[in-house]
C-alpha positions, 0 to 999 in steps of 0.5 A, spaced: 625 670 408 630 666 405 627 659 405 628 653 409 628 647 409 622 644 414 627 640 418 632 646 419 627 650 422 625 644 427 632 644 429 632 650 430 627 650 435 630 645 439 635 650 441 631 657 441 624 659 444 621 665 443 617 667 449 610 665 448 605 671 448 598 669 452 592 672 452 590 676 458 582 674 458 582 671 465 582 664 462 588 659 463 588 657 456 594 659 453 596 661 446 602 662 443 604 667 437 608 668 433 612 675 434 609 681 429 603 676 428 596 679 430 593 675 437 590 668 435 593 667 428 596 661 430 588 659 432 587 660 426 592 657 422 590 650 426 597 647 426 604 648 428 607 646 421 604 652 418 608 656 422 614 652 421 613 654 413 614 661 415 621 660 418 617 663 426 620 660 432 614 658 436 612 654 443 609 647 443 603 647 444 601 643 450 593 641 452 590 643 458 588 637 463 580 638 464 576 639 470 571 634 468 576 629 468 578 631 475 571 630 477 570 624 475 576 621 478 574 623 484 567 620 484 570 614 483 575 614 488 570 615 493 564 610 491 570 605 490 572 607 498 564 607 500 564 600 496 570 597 500 567 599 507 560 596 505 564 590 504 568 590 510 563 592 515 558 587 511 563 580 511 561 575 515 565 574 522 569 568 524 565 563 524 558 565 521 557 563 515 553 567 510 546 564 507 541 566 504 533 567 506 530 563 500 535 557 503 533 557 511 526 555 513 524 557 520 518 555 525 515 558 531 515 555 538 508 554 540 505 552 546 499 547 546 496 540 547 501 536 543 497 530 540 503 524 537 503 520 531 506 515 527 505 515 519 501 510 516 500 508 509 497 502 505 490 500 501 483 500 501 481 493 501 473 489 500 471 487 507 469 481 503 473 478 498 471 471 494 476 468 490 474 463 485 478 457 484 477 451 479 474 445 482 477 440 478 482 441 473 479 443 467 479 448 461 476 455 460 471 454 456 468 461 456 468 467 460 462 470 461 464 476 465 469 481 465 473 485 471 468 491 473 462 488 472 456 487 477 455 481 479 449 477 484 451 471 488 448 466 481 451 470 476 456 465 471 463 468 471 467 462 467 465 456 464 469 450 464 469 443 460 473 436 463 470 430 459 473 425 464 469 428 469 463 428 465 465 420 463 465 419 471 459 422 473 455 418 468 459 412 471 457 414 478 449 415 476 450 408 472 453 404 479 447 408 483 441 405 478 444 398 478 445 398 486 438 400 487 436 395 483 439 390 486 437 392 492 430 391 489 431 384 487 434 382 494 428 386 497 423 381 493 427 375 494 428 375 501 420 377 502 419 371 498 423 367 503 420 369 508 413 368 506 415 360 505 418 360 512 412 363 514 407 358 510 412 352 512 412 353 519 404 354 519 403 348 516 408 345 521 403 349 527 397 345 524 402 338 525 403 339 532 396 340 533 393 334 530 399 330 534 398 333 541 390 331 539 392 324 537 397 323 543 391 326 548 386 321 545 391 315 545 393 317 553 386 316 555 384 310 550 391 306 554 387 309 561 381 305 558 385 299 556 383 300 548 389 302 546 396 299 547 403 301 550 406 302 544 401 306 540 400 310 546 407 312 545 408 312 538 403 318 539 406 322 544 413 321 541 410 324 535 407 330 538 414 332 542 417 331 535 413 335 531 413 341 538 421 341 537 421 342 529 416 348 530 420 351 535 427 350 530 423 353 525 421 358 529 428 360 531 429 359 523 425 364 522 427 368 526 435 368 524 433 369 516 429 375 518 434 378 522 439 376 516 434 379 511 434 386 514 441 386 515 442 384 507 437 389 505 440 395 510 447 393 507 444 394 500 441 400 501 447 403 505 451 401 498 445 404 494 446 410 498 454 411 497 453 410 490 448 415 490 452 420 494 458 419 489 453 420 483 451 426 486 458 428 488 459 427 481 454 431 478 455 437 483 463 437 480 460 437 473 455 443 475 460 447 479 464 447 472 460 453 471 463 458 476 458 462 479 460 468 484 457 466 489 456 473 493 454 480 490 459 484 488 463 487 483 469 482 479 476 485 481 480 480 476 479 474 472 487 472 469 484 468 464 483 467 457 478 462 453 481 455 452 486 456 458 488 450 462 487 450 469 489 446 475 484 444 480 484 449 486 488 455 480 485 462 481 480 464 476 476 470 478 476 475 485 469 478 486 469 483 492 462 486 496 462 493 495 458 495 500 463 495 505 471 496 505 477 496 510 484 499 510 490 494 510 496 499 512 503 499 515 507 503 519 515 502 521 517 496 525 519 502 530 514 505 531 509 499 531 510 498 539 506 505 540 500 503 536 494 500 540 488 496 538 483 502 538 487 507 536 484 512 532 487 513 525 485 520 521 487 519 514 490 524 509 488 521 503 483 521 502 481 527 506 476 526 511 476 519 512 477 516 519 478 509 522 480 505 529 485 500 529 482 493 529 487 488 529 495 489 529 499 483 525 504 480 531 509 478 524 514 483 521 515 483 514 520 488 510 521 492 516 513 494 517 507 491 521 500 490 518 495 494 521 487 492 520 483 498 520 475 499 520 473 505 516 468 511 518 466 517 513 468 513 507 467 517 501 463 516 496 469 515 490 473 511 495 475 504 491 478 497 493 485 497 492 486 505 493 492 507 496 492 511 502 496 515 507 494 517 514 497 518 521 495 514 528 494 518 534 498 514 539 497 519 545 496 527 547 501 531 551 497 537 554 500 544 554 507 541 551 512 546 548 512 543 540 516 546 534 516 544 527 520 537 526 528 539 524 531 536 519 534 531 522 532 531 529 532 525 534 527 524 539 530 524 547 536 527 546 540 533 545 540 536 538 543 543 536 539 547 534 540 554 529 535 560 533 533 566 529 535 572 533 529 577 534 531 581 527 531 576 523 539 577 521 543 572 525 541 564 527 545 562 533 547 555 533 543 553 541 543 546 544 536 544 545 533 538 549 528 534 544 523 530 547 517 525 544 516 526 537 511 526 530 512 526 523 512 533 523 512 536 530 517 534 536 516 536 543 521 540 547 523 539 554 529 545 555 534 550 551 528 554 547 523 558 549 515 560 547 516 564 541 523 562 538 524 561 531 528 555 529 531 553 523 528 546 520 530 546 514 536 542 512 543 545 516 548 538 515 552 544 509 552 548 515 555 544 520 561 548 521 559 554 522 556 557 529 552 562 526 549 563 520 548 571 517 541 571 513 541 576 508 
């Protein structure tokens, strides 16, 4: 065999192809062989290049498509068809919205006695609170007790000091003592004058008696001719003069006695006034020791030692622990339904109840204050503790009720989503709602007992008529 270049051999193969010989073993596999070569020679050689080197004419080996690939391709096509069909079948119709089940909260429509309520919040306050204030401008000398301490009515809470007040107390005592001394002197002087007047009057009465006896004797002697008329007239005139003098002295004595009594009374009143001033100053001085005034617990002492406070400034707050009351706030719109005596059920602390005692007539920051008397107060309840609860307004017997949907309006038509029997669809339904509470609302029409209503926020689904829940 003449040696030829491999390129020439390959060129000849493009023009001359010798029919291939195949194995007849029942399979579709074909294997090219060279003429005059044993079967499987090409397989054993492993490549066409070896045949080219031998200078033989051979067929181009082409790989047979795999049956496994055909099966895999068919399976993928079938799976794709199933997925597309499933997606088309589960796709929401026009006007439907696909939502997750976890984002939907529902409540069942039930028939029961519906108790209308309004929410209230507030705090517990002592039924009796004593605010201790400064009786006068003073400096804080010492704070005896601090907040949280248990005190009695006589316990000193704060000690104040004011040198000017001490000086005024001393001066008041001095003036009262001086007035008392003047009263004593006045009584002694007027008593002496009264006694002197009485002695003078006694002497005049004695002289008047002698003059009257002498006038009688003169009258008798004159009738007997033993005494002249002049002596008789002198005796009578002397007696009459002494009588007039006695009358004048008695009148003078009565006037002096009345004046003396008035002087003594006026001085006594002055003494009493000065004594009251002194007592007031003394009381002011004693009030610098500020006492609790009631048995209770000190709530607050907003002071420090050495601080100067004005008259009337708050020194401390003492609360009586024996009784608490609730001071609650209700929204202005709901206050019109609250009545005195309405039952209050507290959620925090649980189990405590009360009754509305007073409704404040004023509105402050959109709320109205309620004063509530308490019952079943737990032992752990404390003053200024925050509380919350509901005031029961009325009971509607045998009413259709559902948990209040978010954004639901009372006494009007509302669009609600109502679940189907299988729970997979929720259709928009118009229902008329009546009176409501914070958590429940009455149904007037549009829903039946047993219906399940979506109560969670549906504002994001306003464009949908139906919800498909998955």
